[in-house]
N, C-alpha and C positions, 0 to 999 in steps of 0.2 A: 677252863680249857687253856690246853696249853698253846703258845706261841707258835711254834713251829708249825702245827695245825693251817696255820693261814700262806705259811709258805707254800706246801705240799698242796694247797687247794687251787693255787695258781700257776705252778709251775711243776711239770710234770717230772715224778720221780727219777726218770731215767736221765733226765737233764742235769738234775740235783747231783747223782750219783756220778756220771761220767763226766761231768764236764767242772761241777765246782766244788769245794769242799765249804761244807756248811759250818760256821762257828759262831756258837751261843755267846752273845756280849750281854745280852741284861735279857729281863722277859720281854719286854718292849722292843727289841732290835737284833739286827743278827749283820754280820758282814760277810759277803761270799769272795770267795779269790781263785781264780785259776792259776796257771802256769805263768802266766803275764806278770810284769811290776804296776797292777789294779787293783785298788781294793773298792769296791762297791756296796756300801753300806745301807738297806733296805731296812725302813722304818715300818715296824707293824702299825700298821692304823685299827686302833680298836673298835670296834662295833661296825665295821664297813666291808662289802666283799667285792668291790669296784677294781679296786685300782692298790698299788705299793708306789708311795710316796720317796724320792729319792732327798733326802736332807744336804743340803749344804752345807760345809763346815767353816765354821768361826772360831779360829785360836782368840784367845784375849789374853795378852800383855801388862800386868799390872804396872803401877808406877815403882818410883823408888822404895814405898813404905811395904811393898806385898800386898797378900792377899789376906792374913792372918788378920788384922782389924780393919779390912776395907768393907764397911758395913753399907757403903754408896754403891758396890757394885750389885747389889743384889737387886737393884730396881733396872739395869741391865740384864742381869740373869732372867729377873721375869719376863722381860719385854722380848727378849729375843729367844729365847729355850723353845718354845711352842714352834718356831720357824725353821732353827738350824740346829746342827749338832754345836754344841758348844764343847770348847777345851781351854781349861784355863793355864796360866801359866804365871808363878811367881818371880818377877824380875830380879828378886834378891837371889833366888834359889839359881837361877840360870848364871848366874855369875859367882856363887860358895861364898858369898861375903862373909869376912871375918865381922861377928859382931860386939867382940869384943871393945870397940868402939860404936856404940849406936848413935850418936848424934849424928845431927844432919849433915853437917860438914864432914865426918870421918866416912860417912857412909856415900856421899856426893864422891867423895875421892878414890875410891875403892871403883867406883864406877868409872868415872873418866879415865882414870891412871891403867888401861887395860883392862876392866871388867868388862864394859860394852861390846868388844870385839869376841871376847871369849863366851861372853853370852850368846851373839849372833852364831859363832859356830857351833855352840851347843845345839842351839836350834835349829840348824841345819840338819846334824846329826839324828834330830829326834823329828823332824818332820820333812817326810821324802815327797807326798804328794802336792797335789795343786791345794793354795788353799785362800780362805779370806781371815783378814788379820783386823782385830780391834785392837788399840794399843794407847794406854796413857803414859803422858811425859816421858819417863825414860823408856819404856818400853816401848816406844814408837821408833825411838833412835837405835835400839837394839833388832825391831823386826825390818827396820830400813835398810842397816848393814848387812843382814840375811839375805833381803833378797838381792843385795849389791856382789853376793855370796853365790850359793845354789837354793836359797829357798823361791820355793816355784809360788810365788802369790799374785793370787789373782785382784783381789781390790785391797787396799791398804788404808783404814780409817785410823788418823793417828790425833789423839788431841793434846795439845799440850807442850807437844816435844820439841821444844824450844832447842834443843843441840843440834838440830835438825839446820840451823842457819850457818853452820861450819861445813856443810855439804855441799862437792859441787859438781855431783852424779845424784841421778834417779835411779830406783830399780824400775825395772819391765814390768810395771804394771799401773793398773789407774788409781791415783792417791789423791786421797778427801783429807786436806789439813785443818785443824780448827785452833785459834790462837784467841786468846780473851785479849783484846785490846786495851786493857789496862796491865797486861804482862809485857814486864820492860825487857824481857828478852826474847819478845817475839821473833822471827825472821821479817825481814824489810819487803816490802813492796817489790824491790829492784831483785832482792832474792828470789821472790816466787817465779818474777818474769826471766829470770836467767835462766830456769828450769821449765819453763814452758808450764807453772804449774797455778792455778787458780786461787787466791787466797780468802780466804774466810776469818773476818775476824769478828769474833762474837763481844758485840753492844755492852759496855761497862763487865767485859769478865776479866776477872782473874786468874793466877795460872791453877789453880784449883778449881776453876768455872765445873770442870766435868763430875764432879759430886754430888754437883746442883742434879735435883731432881727433873725441874724444868728442862735443862740441858739434855739429859741424859735421855729422857723421852721423845725429845724432839729428834735428837741424833737416832735412837731407835727405831722409829718410825721411819726416818731417810733410810736407813740402813735395809730395812726389813723391804721396803717399797722396790731400792735399787734391784737388791740381791734377786730379789722376786722376779721382777722386769727381765734379769736378765737371764736367767734359769727359766725362764718360760717363752724368752726371744730364739727364733729358729735361726734368726741371722744376730747372733748376738757378736757385736764387731770386738768389745774388748776382750774377749775370750780368743775367737779368732785370732785377732792380733799377739796376742800373749804365747798361743801353741804354735805359732808360725814361725815365729823369733825363739823357741826355745833351744833350737838346736844348732843356732848362729851367733847366740849371744857369748859375751866372753865369760870363762870358766873358772872361778876361785876357789881349790880347795878348801872344804869347810874342816 
């Protein structure tokens, strides 16, 4: 049976034809857009005829090593994909790395010498709608910088993003930051306090703790619980605050 049957069963044809343009994205999903700068993605739910489910989006930014060999990322994908629409970004590609020097020091130097800012600007250009962000290591500082520009972030989950320790202002969103207790470059408690942020130091955690399945499962459960609660709550204070300030926050051109 064709997926479009599901939409037509619940949305009057006149509504679809006169108000929205239906764009087929995959066998199980559609985007409906009108003349306003809004894109609503309705996910077709197989074997049910009671409702359409609106899935929230999470964009996921890789660490310094990119996505190609990030087998550990599968745990996050398996846990989150049933609940959210996921979009993956390879931090290396956002920076347009020159891989002629593929050493850790060489790659790191390209990120810190202009690459992070370049990646943040590119992310702003790619993402024009409200998003939730899950970012690892350098991906976290890229998302943070983008949030200080024009990226409209609802929730930012950043793990082992130690270069945040140099930041003196934060994006206008809910931030949940996680650092390994044994990571020597983690931001201090005082840094967290200066930006009114809670600190989450994971006992015995190293910088690459996000690759561990136990941590990944624990974090994913937290993300699912929090974002689902926000979506279902009629009085979502975080989103209300975010949206009410979007028109008055400082604008930086991406």
